[in-house]
N, CA and C atoms as an extended XYZ file, in Angstrom:
201
Properties=species:S:1:pos:R:3:atomname:S:1:resname:S:1:resid:I:1 pbc="F F F"
N       -31.095       21.822      -18.352 N   UNK     1
C       -30.132       20.827      -17.921 CA  UNK     1
C       -30.716       19.442      -18.175 C   UNK     1
N       -29.870       18.563      -18.681 N   UNK     2
C       -30.259       17.172      -18.921 CA  UNK     2
C       -29.370       16.242      -18.103 C   UNK     2
N       -29.931       15.129      -17.696 N   UNK     3
C       -29.187       14.132      -16.934 CA  UNK     3
C       -28.145       13.479      -17.834 C   UNK     3
N       -26.881       13.380      -17.377 N   UNK     4
C       -25.858       12.730      -18.200 CA  UNK     4
C       -26.044       11.218      -18.303 C   UNK     4
N       -26.877       10.652      -17.438 N   UNK     5
C       -27.095        9.216      -17.450 CA  UNK     5
C       -28.248        8.812      -18.369 C   UNK     5
N       -29.417        9.434      -18.184 N   UNK     6
C       -30.603        9.008      -18.932 CA  UNK     6
C       -31.126       10.074      -19.897 C   UNK     6
N       -30.486       11.229      -19.938 N   UNK     7
C       -30.827       12.334      -20.833 CA  UNK     7
C       -32.195       12.961      -20.515 C   UNK     7
N       -32.723       12.703      -19.327 N   UNK     8
C       -34.007       13.253      -18.917 CA  UNK     8
C       -33.870       14.716      -18.507 C   UNK     8
N       -34.952       15.467      -18.675 N   UNK     9
C       -35.004       16.854      -18.204 CA  UNK     9
C       -35.685       16.935      -16.834 C   UNK     9
N       -36.053       15.794      -16.272 N   UNK    10
C       -36.758       15.736      -14.989 CA  UNK    10
C       -35.764       15.848      -13.836 C   UNK    10
N       -35.145       17.034      -13.731 N   UNK    11
C       -34.099       17.293      -12.749 CA  UNK    11
C       -34.646       18.250      -11.702 C   UNK    11
N       -34.458       17.904      -10.434 N   UNK    12
C       -34.878       18.774       -9.346 CA  UNK    12
C       -33.671       19.332       -8.613 C   UNK    12
N       -33.819       20.538       -8.095 N   UNK    13
C       -32.735       21.177       -7.347 CA  UNK    13
C       -32.904       20.832       -5.874 C   UNK    13
N       -31.848       20.272       -5.255 N   UNK    14
C       -31.935       19.872       -3.848 CA  UNK    14
C       -30.962       20.653       -2.972 C   UNK    14
N       -30.157       21.494       -3.573 N   UNK    15
C       -29.208       22.320       -2.840 CA  UNK    15
C       -28.704       23.419       -3.751 C   UNK    15
N       -27.809       24.252       -3.221 N   UNK    16
C       -27.343       25.383       -4.023 CA  UNK    16
C       -26.608       24.944       -5.289 C   UNK    16
N       -25.907       23.825       -5.236 N   UNK    17
C       -25.191       23.306       -6.406 CA  UNK    17
C       -25.514       21.831       -6.635 C   UNK    17
N       -26.592       21.349       -6.025 N   UNK    18
C       -26.926       19.935       -6.087 CA  UNK    18
C       -28.275       19.725       -6.766 C   UNK    18
N       -28.312       18.681       -7.603 N   UNK    19
C       -29.510       18.359       -8.363 CA  UNK    19
C       -29.777       16.864       -8.268 C   UNK    19
N       -31.029       16.469       -8.543 N   UNK    20
C       -31.430       15.072       -8.455 CA  UNK    20
C       -32.244       14.714       -9.690 C   UNK    20
N       -31.909       13.602      -10.310 N   UNK    21
C       -32.668       13.133      -11.470 CA  UNK    21
C       -33.770       12.200      -10.988 C   UNK    21
N       -35.007       12.596      -11.246 N   UNK    22
C       -36.150       11.799      -10.815 CA  UNK    22
C       -36.415       10.622      -11.737 C   UNK    22
N       -35.725       10.547      -12.851 N   UNK    23
C       -35.913        9.428      -13.777 CA  UNK    23
C       -35.000        8.251      -13.471 C   UNK    23
N       -33.732        8.544      -13.155 N   UNK    24
C       -32.797        7.441      -12.897 CA  UNK    24
C       -32.196        7.481      -11.493 C   UNK    24
N       -32.630        8.460      -10.678 N   UNK    25
C       -32.305        8.496       -9.253 CA  UNK    25
C       -30.820        8.683       -8.952 C   UNK    25
N       -30.172        9.570       -9.695 N   UNK    26
C       -28.788        9.904       -9.376 CA  UNK    26
C       -28.726       11.367       -8.945 C   UNK    26
N       -27.687       11.690       -8.201 N   UNK    27
C       -27.487       13.053       -7.726 CA  UNK    27
C       -26.342       13.683       -8.505 C   UNK    27
N       -26.496       14.947       -8.846 N   UNK    28
C       -25.503       15.686       -9.608 CA  UNK    28
C       -25.043       16.880       -8.790 C   UNK    28
N       -23.754       17.132       -8.792 N   UNK    29
C       -23.210       18.327       -8.162 CA  UNK    29
C       -22.512       19.126       -9.242 C   UNK    29
N       -22.883       20.396       -9.379 N   UNK    30
C       -22.297       21.266      -10.391 CA  UNK    30
C       -21.581       22.399       -9.681 C   UNK    30
N       -20.297       22.538       -9.983 N   UNK    31
C       -19.504       23.599       -9.386 CA  UNK    31
C       -18.710       24.261      -10.508 C   UNK    31
N       -19.205       25.385      -10.982 N   UNK    32
C       -18.580       26.042      -12.131 CA  UNK    32
C       -18.801       25.207      -13.372 C   UNK    32
N       -17.713       24.800      -14.033 N   UNK    33
C       -17.837       23.960      -15.225 CA  UNK    33
C       -17.585       22.485      -14.919 C   UNK    33
N       -17.449       22.129      -13.639 N   UNK    34
C       -17.196       20.744      -13.248 CA  UNK    34
C       -18.472       20.111      -12.689 C   UNK    34
N       -18.794       18.911      -13.177 N   UNK    35
C       -19.960       18.179      -12.704 CA  UNK    35
C       -19.504       16.853      -12.109 C   UNK    35
N       -20.101       16.476      -10.996 N   UNK    36
C       -19.864       15.168      -10.393 CA  UNK    36
C       -21.194       14.437      -10.334 C   UNK    36
N       -21.144       13.121      -10.512 N   UNK    37
C       -22.348       12.292      -10.552 CA  UNK    37
C       -22.247       11.241       -9.456 C   UNK    37
N       -23.335       11.062       -8.704 N   UNK    38
C       -23.350       10.131       -7.583 CA  UNK    38
C       -24.575        9.236       -7.632 C   UNK    38
N       -24.389        8.001       -7.191 N   UNK    39
C       -25.500        7.079       -6.986 CA  UNK    39
C       -25.875        7.172       -5.518 C   UNK    39
N       -27.165        7.295       -5.229 N   UNK    40
C       -27.625        7.342       -3.856 CA  UNK    40
C       -27.862        5.908       -3.393 C   UNK    40
N       -27.130        5.500       -2.372 N   UNK    41
C       -27.241        4.136       -1.846 CA  UNK    41
C       -28.460        4.019       -0.927 C   UNK    41
N       -28.835        2.795       -0.568 N   UNK    42
C       -29.999        2.548        0.280 CA  UNK    42
C       -29.903        3.230        1.634 C   UNK    42
N       -28.686        3.354        2.166 N   UNK    43
C       -28.507        3.978        3.478 CA  UNK    43
C       -28.367        5.497        3.389 C   UNK    43
N       -28.483        6.048        2.174 N   UNK    44
C       -28.413        7.486        1.990 CA  UNK    44
C       -27.033        8.014        1.639 C   UNK    44
N       -26.024        7.169        1.677 N   UNK    45
C       -24.687        7.614        1.310 CA  UNK    45
C       -24.585        7.735       -0.210 C   UNK    45
N       -23.582        8.479       -0.641 N   UNK    46
C       -23.372        8.698       -2.069 CA  UNK    46
C       -22.131        7.958       -2.537 C   UNK    46
N       -22.230        7.317       -3.690 N   UNK    47
C       -21.093        6.653       -4.327 CA  UNK    47
C       -20.814        7.369       -5.640 C   UNK    47
N       -19.577        7.785       -5.828 N   UNK    48
C       -19.208        8.528       -7.030 CA  UNK    48
C       -19.304        7.645       -8.268 C   UNK    48
N       -19.858        8.220       -9.323 N   UNK    49
C       -19.939        7.553      -10.622 CA  UNK    49
C       -19.116        8.305      -11.662 C   UNK    49
N       -18.270        9.230      -11.205 N   UNK    50
C       -17.499       10.065      -12.130 CA  UNK    50
C       -16.637        9.240      -13.077 C   UNK    50
N       -16.081        8.126      -12.592 N   UNK    51
C       -15.223        7.314      -13.458 CA  UNK    51
C       -16.000        6.676      -14.609 C   UNK    51
N       -17.319        6.581      -14.484 N   UNK    52
C       -18.142        6.030      -15.566 CA  UNK    52
C       -18.566        7.083      -16.581 C   UNK    52
N       -18.655        8.337      -16.138 N   UNK    53
C       -19.189        9.398      -16.981 CA  UNK    53
C       -18.132       10.314      -17.588 C   UNK    53
N       -17.013       10.472      -16.900 N   UNK    54
C       -16.020       11.439      -17.349 CA  UNK    54
C       -14.704       10.737      -17.601 C   UNK    54
N       -14.183       10.889      -18.790 N   UNK    55
C       -12.950       10.227      -19.209 CA  UNK    55
C       -11.767       11.132      -18.895 C   UNK    55
N       -11.281       11.035      -17.660 N   UNK    56
C       -10.132       11.833      -17.255 CA  UNK    56
C        -8.929       10.914      -17.143 C   UNK    56
N        -8.198       10.805      -18.223 N   UNK    57
C        -7.027        9.950      -18.235 CA  UNK    57
C        -5.812       10.772      -17.852 C   UNK    57
N        -4.938       10.186      -17.028 N   UNK    58
C        -3.741       10.917      -16.649 CA  UNK    58
C        -2.849       11.161      -17.860 C   UNK    58
N        -2.144       12.263      -17.812 N   UNK    59
C        -1.222       12.590      -18.908 CA  UNK    59
C        -0.117       11.551      -18.962 C   UNK    59
N         0.236       11.136      -20.156 N   UNK    60
C         1.307       10.157      -20.312 CA  UNK    60
C         2.491       10.819      -20.982 C   UNK    60
N         3.652       10.302      -20.678 N   UNK    61
C         4.878       10.825      -21.258 CA  UNK    61
C         5.530        9.720      -22.069 C   UNK    61
N         5.881       10.012      -23.304 N   UNK    62
C         6.580        9.040      -24.126 CA  UNK    62
C         8.046        9.007      -23.711 C   UNK    62
N         8.520        7.822      -23.457 N   UNK    63
C         9.925        7.668      -23.078 CA  UNK    63
C        10.655        6.967      -24.218 C   UNK    63
N        11.749        7.518      -24.645 N   UNK    64
C        12.568        6.916      -25.696 CA  UNK    64
C        13.884        6.480      -25.078 C   UNK    64
N        14.198        5.218      -25.298 N   UNK    65
C        15.456        4.682      -24.760 CA  UNK    65
C        16.441        4.557      -25.907 C   UNK    65
N        17.532        5.229      -25.753 N   UNK    66
C        18.588        5.133      -26.761 CA  UNK    66
C        19.582        4.084      -26.304 C   UNK    66
N        19.839        3.093      -27.173 N   UNK    67
C        20.693        2.025      -26.735 CA  UNK    67
C        21.795        1.798      -27.580 C   UNK    67
């Protein structure tokens, strides 16, 4: 496993589905084929970084107006 942020292999397991990158200090959660990435804040809370790493754009519908 490599870190999606810094590409390091220095990943430690901190829970059954949780990992920590010792190079860039982010936490990863892997559940099946879905990965979530978090920044660990100074107070220990986690802030999601998924919007920076995963491009999940909502489906768009083309609308045609006949006039």
